[in-house]
N, C-alpha and C positions, 0 to 999 in steps of 0.2 A: 416435702418430706423425703429425707436422706434413705438411703439404701439400709439395708436389713441387718440389727445389731443383734441380734438375741445370738446364734450359733458363734460368732467373730467371740461376743463377750464371757462366752461359756468356755471355751478354747482357748483363747489367750488371755484376756485378763485375768481370770480363774484361773489358770494353770501356765498361760505361754506355752500349748503342748502344741509346738509342729515336732511330729515324727512318735514314733513308737517306742517303747523299751525293752532294752536288753540289759544282760546284767550276769556276774558271775555269782554263784552262788555255792556254797559246800557245807557238808556235814563235820560237828567237831563234838567230840566226845571226852576231852581231857577236862582235868581239875578245873574248878573254878565256878563261878557264877555268871556265864556269859549269861545265859537264859534267864536269869531273876532279871536285870534291865533290860533286856532285847523283848523281850516277851514272845521269846522265839523256843519253843517246845520242837520234838522232831515230828509232829504231826501239826504244827500253826506254824502260821503265816509269817514271814520273815518281817514283813513289814506292820505286823501289829500295834509296834509303838511306835510313833512318828519320829523320835530321837531316833532309832536307828537307821530309820528312811533318811532323814535328814545328814544324818553323818555320812552314809555311803553317798549321797548328792555332792556333799561338801567336799569329800574325798577326791571324787571323778573330776570336781571342779577346780582342784586344787588350791582351795582355799582354808587356809588355817582354821582349825576347830580345836575348842575344846569343850571338853566332857565336866558336867558339876555334877558331882554326887555323892552319897553319903558311903562311907567306907563299906569296903566288902559288898558291893552292888556289883562286881562285875566288869568296869571300867576296861580293866586293863585287859581281863580275857577275853573279851568284845573285840578289842580294838588286835590283840594279837592271833585270834582267831580270824578275824579280817584279812588281814594280810597275808594268813597261811591260805586260805581260800581262794584268794587271789596269785597265790603264786608271789609274792611279794618279798623280798627280804625286808624286816621290820629291823631296825636297831632303836632299842629301849634306853633313854638316857635318864637318868633321876640327877634332876638340878640341884637339887639340896644337899649332893655328896660332892658337886662339882664346884671347880673354881672358875671365875671370870673366862680367865685364860684357856679354858675347856671350850671356850665358844667363840672368844675373840681369837683366839690362839696363841701360840706360845711364842713370844718373839725370840727369833736367831738371829744373829749377825752373821751376814753374807757379804763377805768382801767391804765393799764401804757405805752397806746398807742393812735394813732388818726387814725381814719377812715374818710373815705369824703364822706358826707352821700348825695345820688343822690336826685335829687329835684321830685316832685311826677311824671312828666309828663311822667320821666324816668321809675318810677316805674308800670304807667300804660301800658306803652309798654311792659316792662318785665312780668310782670304778662299776658298780652293778648297773649304774645309769637310771635306776628307778626304785621304787621302794619306797617305805615309812620309816618318815623320824618322829619317834615315839617319844614325848616328853611327860615322863611319868611323875606324880605329884608335884605339879608345879606351884601348889600353893604353899609349896614347905620353902621354895628358895628363896632365899635372902635379898633384899636390892639390887647387892651390888651382882649378882648372879642374873636378875631378870635383866639388869641394864644390857649385860651382855649377851642377852638374849635377842634384843630388838631386832638386829640384822638378822639373825639366823629365820626367825619366825618371818619377818615378811620379804626377805629378798634370799633366803636360803643361802647367806654367805657365813662361813663358819672359814676365821682368818684370813687368810688368801684365796680360800676356796670358795665356791660357788656351786652349789649341790644342783644338778641335773633338773630341768624342770619339771620332769615325770616322776620327782621326789615330792612324797606330800607330807603336810605336817600336822601332825593330832598329839594332842596334851590332852589330860586327865588330871582333874584335881578335886581334893575335898574341900569343904566349904572353910576358911580359916578355923573356923571356932572348932571344928571337929579334925583337922589334922594336928600331927604332932610337930608344935613351934610351927603355927601355920602363921602366913602373912598375908594380908591384901594384894591383889596385884596393882601394879603400879598402873596408872592413866595410860600410859603410852603402849606397854604389851598388851593389857586389855584390848584397847582399840585395833590392835593388829590381828584378834582371833573374832570366831562365830563362837559365840557360846551356846550350849546346849545344856538343857536339863537331862540328867540322867534318873529315872524313876525306877524303884522295884513293882513287879506285876506278880502279886502273890500265887494267881493263878497261873503263871508261865513259872514261875519256880517247881509247883507242886507238878506241872508238866512235864517239865523237863528233866526234873531229876527222875521221873518214870519215865520217859521217853527217849531221852537226851534231848542235849541242844545244837541246835546248827549254826554257822557262824552267818554276821551279817550278810546284807548281798548288796554289791556294789555297782549301781549302773554302768553300763557301756555308752556313753554319751554319742550320738551319731556325729560322722562327720559335718562340719561345716554348722556346729551347733552355736557357735559362738557369733555368728549372724543374728540370733534371735539378743544377744546383748544390747546391739544398738535401740532395740525396740525397749526394752527393759530398763535402757538409761534414759529414754525419751519419757516413759511414766515416771522416773525419779524425780528427772528434772519438773515434769509437768508437776506433780506434788509440791516440791522445794519452792513454785512460782507462786505457790496460794501457801506454804506453811514455810517463807524462810527462815523463820526463827530455829527451825529445825535443821537445818542444814547443819550447824556445830553448836551444839550444847553441851557442853562438858559437866559432868554433875559436881556437885559442890562437896559431896560427902566421900573419903575414900572407899566405902565398901560398894557405895552404887558407882563409883568410877573404875572400879576392878570387874566390873562384868560389860555388858554391851551400852554403846551409847552413840548417840549420832554424830557423825562427822564426814567431811568430805569421803576419807577411804573407807569410811564403813557405809557410806552409802554405795562407794562404786561397788563395795564388797556385796551389798546388797542386790544390786543389779544383777551381778555376775552369779549371784547364787538363784535369784529370779529366773533367769535364761535358764541356767543347768536344771532346774527343778522343771520348767516346763519340758525341756528335750526330754528327763528322764522319764516323762510323764508319772510325776509325783503327786502324792495327793496332796489336799489342800492342807490338813493338819503339818505335813512336812513342811510344805512350805512357808506357814504361818512361822513353825520355829526356826527356821533360818532365819527370814527378815526380822522377827524378834530378837533374834541371838546377833545377828549383827550391829542394829544400831538401836539395840533396848526395847523395853515393854513398852513404854509409852510410846516414842516416835513409831515403833513398828506398828503397833494395834492400829494408830491414827493412818499409817501409809494403807493399810490393809484394809480398812473401811473405805478409805479413798478408793480403792481399787474395784469395789465391790459397788461404787456407787457410779461409776464410770458407764458409760452409752455411748460408744466408741461403731461407728460404721467398720464394716467387713472390709479390709483393706483389698483382699482379692476382686471384691465383687466392684469396688471402686478404680482399679485398676484395669478390668474389662471395660468397664464403663465412665470414664474422668468425668463427664458432664453431669452423672446422675451425683456427684459428691457437693454436699451443703454443708460448709464451715460451722459447727457447734459455737453456738454464742457465747460461752462461758470461755475464757480463755486458759482455762488448764483443760478441758475437753478437746480446744482446738489447737493446743500444744500437744497432745497425746495422740491424738489422732493423724495429724501429720508426721508424727514422730512413727506411728506405724504403717502408714505407707511407704514411708523413705524406708523402714527395716525391712517390708515386705520385699522392695525391691532389691535392695540390698543382697538379700538371700536367694535371689534369683536373678540378677541382672541382664537379663536377656536387651536385646534393643528394642522390642517392642514395648516393654515393662519401661524401662528406663525412659522411653518416650512419653509414655501414658503418666508417670510420674511428675513429670515435668510440666506436663498438662493441666494436672492438678495443682500444683505452683502457680500456675500462671492464674489460675480461676480466683486463688486467694491473696495472689501477691498483694493487691490492691487494702483490700480490708484486713491484713494480717501481715504486714511486711517482714517483722520480727520473726515472728513464728515463722513463717516461711522460709526466712534465711538460714533457719537452724536446719532444716530439712534438706535444703539447697545443698548445704554442704557435704552432708551427707551422699545426697545423689551423686554429687560433682567424685567424690572419692570411690565410687561403684561403676564408673563408664566403661561401658563395654567396647571391647579389644575391637570387635567387628563393625563398628559404628561408621557408617556412611555419611550419614547426614545432623547436623545440631538440630535440636528443638529451637524452634522460635522462640520461646517462654523463656530459654537460657538467658536472652540478653538482659532480663530484667534484673538478673542476679550477676551481671559482671563485676561491678564494684566490690560485691560482698566477697564472692569467691576469690578477685586478684588479692584483696585484703588477706585471706585466709591462705594465699599460697596455692591455691587449686587451678589457677590459670596463667 
């Protein structure tokens, strides 16, 4: 019988929650209907609506996010209030009244070459070094403009200018049938965004009008939270070993292709959002909204259900007593368990923990060599600088590590 599973399963599989929650919040009393959507009155909780909480996590993780909602429900007001509460510059760009050159850059002949000059809004964000790029009314952008937005959303590249990493991309859109001269989003653009549904909560409208609205809260992720992404990537990889058909499944109709759907890019996005949600101690509803928003409802719900069914050992207990570890019989659980152990070491790679991780891999290297090799590559990348002796078990993985360029 293996080590206890219940505590780790609750904290890490259900929420990937290493660390507490901190954040910015602020009061906002301007015109508009931010509280109608946010479900936030002056006396209410800022995270009563999971879409608001999910929005904050996506912005904190710097994952491009798109809010879908009916006209007049406060999407624009919420985003501007969020930027104001954070003290961030916010540049609002309405794509439907822009030309492709406003995003791809205006070609200018310089000497014997051509450069693509960025617009002023991009220069202001670059000069500030941080901020929000808010692409409003995205579903009114014609196909040519959507094509020009591809690099802006994914790479933050505007002409020859690359925006700083601390610039978050947020968009808002009405469903095409409710937008002024609306278009479905192209599949390439939709696949670069996490899609969140923005709903009105009548009680929050009434309470907010009476007592005032407050801005959505943005969590401040703790230093080193990206280490949890190793675990979330391992979980996604384990799931895709079971459901390989969901690794890339583009929808066949234009409407579905304009929302979230599974691809290697969106699974990577889902893994990052899962790690950020755990670091922010986000609610399960917000976490679910982020996963479904990245890979679509079908794949997202199936992945979340799979996570709930996982029964994994506590990696800290395993590292404290490597000999107690028993490899799960199911292949996906074995993959996820070793990924969790490797991620725990990577999050705090002391010499003792690193050696304990290798002892675990040595125990399972004969029974599951392919799965152990994946975890071995993670351990090899986080070798402690003060290491004096190499674990004996590492010799079993020398060919794999040499092929990966880690030796």
